[in-house]
C-alpha positions as CSV (number, residue, x, y, z in Angstrom):
1,X,25.5,47.1,-52.0
2,X,28.0,49.5,-53.6
3,X,29.8,48.7,-56.9
4,X,33.5,48.0,-56.2
5,X,36.8,48.4,-58.0
6,X,39.8,46.3,-56.9
7,X,43.5,46.4,-57.7
8,X,45.7,43.4,-58.5
9,X,49.2,44.8,-57.8
10,X,52.1,42.5,-58.5
11,X,55.8,42.9,-58.0
12,X,58.5,40.2,-58.3
13,X,55.9,37.6,-58.9
14,X,54.1,38.5,-55.6
15,X,50.6,39.9,-55.1
16,X,49.9,42.8,-52.7
17,X,47.0,42.0,-50.4
18,X,45.6,43.3,-47.1
19,X,45.7,40.8,-44.3
20,X,42.5,41.6,-42.3
21,X,42.0,40.5,-38.7
22,X,38.7,40.9,-36.9
23,X,37.5,39.0,-33.8
24,X,37.2,35.4,-34.8
25,X,38.0,36.1,-38.5
26,X,41.1,36.4,-40.6
27,X,41.1,36.9,-44.3
28,X,42.9,38.6,-47.2
29,X,41.5,41.2,-49.6
30,X,42.8,43.2,-52.5
31,X,43.2,47.0,-52.3
32,X,40.1,48.7,-53.6
33,X,36.7,50.1,-52.7
34,X,33.4,51.6,-53.7
35,X,32.8,53.4,-56.9
36,X,31.6,56.9,-56.2
37,X,28.9,58.7,-58.2
38,X,30.1,60.0,-61.6
39,X,33.3,58.0,-61.2
40,X,34.4,55.1,-63.6
41,X,35.6,51.8,-62.2
42,X,39.1,52.6,-63.4
43,X,39.0,56.0,-61.7
44,X,37.8,54.4,-58.5
45,X,40.6,51.8,-58.6
46,X,43.3,54.5,-59.1
47,X,41.8,56.6,-56.2
48,X,41.5,53.7,-53.9
49,X,45.1,52.5,-54.5
50,X,46.4,56.0,-53.8
51,X,44.3,56.4,-50.6
52,X,45.0,52.9,-49.2
53,X,48.6,52.4,-50.2
54,X,50.1,55.8,-51.0
55,X,51.2,54.4,-54.4
56,X,50.3,56.1,-57.7
57,X,48.8,54.1,-60.4
58,X,51.0,54.3,-63.5
59,X,48.8,52.0,-65.7
60,X,45.8,49.7,-65.2
61,X,44.1,47.0,-67.3
62,X,40.6,45.5,-66.7
63,X,41.1,41.8,-66.2
64,X,37.8,40.6,-64.6
65,X,34.2,41.8,-64.2
66,X,32.2,40.0,-61.6
67,X,28.5,40.7,-61.4
68,X,26.2,39.4,-58.7
69,X,22.6,40.2,-58.0
70,X,23.4,43.2,-55.9
71,X,26.6,44.7,-57.3
72,X,29.3,44.7,-59.9
73,X,33.0,44.3,-59.1
74,X,35.8,45.1,-61.6
75,X,39.4,43.9,-61.1
76,X,42.3,45.7,-62.6
77,X,45.9,44.6,-63.0
78,X,47.7,47.7,-61.8
79,X,51.2,48.9,-62.3
80,X,52.7,51.1,-59.5
81,X,56.1,52.6,-59.1
82,X,58.8,51.0,-56.9
83,X,58.3,51.6,-53.2
84,X,56.5,49.9,-50.4
85,X,52.8,50.6,-49.6
86,X,52.0,52.8,-46.6
87,X,48.6,52.2,-45.0
88,X,46.3,55.3,-45.5
89,X,42.8,56.4,-45.9
90,X,39.9,54.9,-43.8
91,X,41.9,51.8,-43.3
92,X,44.6,53.7,-41.4
93,X,42.0,55.6,-39.4
94,X,40.1,52.4,-38.4
95,X,43.2,50.2,-37.9
96,X,43.1,48.7,-34.4
97,X,43.7,45.3,-32.7
98,X,39.9,44.5,-33.2
99,X,39.9,45.7,-36.9
100,X,43.5,45.1,-38.1
101,X,44.9,45.9,-41.6
102,X,48.4,45.1,-42.7
103,X,49.9,44.6,-46.1
104,X,51.4,41.3,-47.2
105,X,53.1,40.2,-50.4
106,X,52.1,36.6,-51.3
107,X,53.3,34.4,-54.1
108,X,51.5,32.0,-56.4
109,X,52.1,29.0,-54.1
110,X,50.5,30.8,-51.1
111,X,47.5,32.0,-53.0
112,X,45.4,28.8,-52.9
113,X,46.0,28.4,-49.2
114,X,44.7,31.8,-48.0
115,X,41.1,33.0,-47.4
116,X,41.0,35.6,-50.3
117,X,37.9,37.6,-50.6
118,X,36.2,37.7,-52.9
119,X,37.0,34.2,-53.9
120,X,36.1,35.1,-57.5
121,X,39.4,37.0,-57.8
122,X,41.6,34.0,-56.9
123,X,41.8,32.5,-60.4
124,X,42.8,35.7,-62.2
125,X,45.3,36.6,-59.5
126,X,46.9,33.2,-59.8
127,X,47.0,33.4,-63.6
128,X,48.8,36.8,-63.4
129,X,51.3,35.6,-60.9
130,X,52.0,32.4,-62.9
131,X,52.8,34.5,-66.0
132,X,55.4,36.5,-64.1
133,X,58.9,35.5,-63.2
134,X,60.9,37.1,-60.4
135,X,62.1,40.6,-61.3
136,X,59.1,41.6,-63.4
137,X,56.4,44.1,-62.3
């Protein structure tokens, strides 16, 4: 499996996630994707955020490394400018009723109740949301 970089994007004490719907399955994921050859995890994170959301990365900070037997995932707390995300990249090309992508902003109270994948990211996302108060990025 490919190494992956993921973005934890927060605004007004809410977390940006993809709501994914496939036949018989509904789950949430963080923006992000595979790390390409000769690309750092941070570079991959910034590229994926731009491709998937149309938002530029102003700053990012590594907050979690998750290593399994077959891959490494790195999670970055990402600061983006004001503005709403716009679906782009492969997600926009493959978006259909059978393979649906849509953005959702969720708060700390909702986070424990959703099927977030990977589950390893839930704790750090919750910690970041709990540190924020409304009006902070």
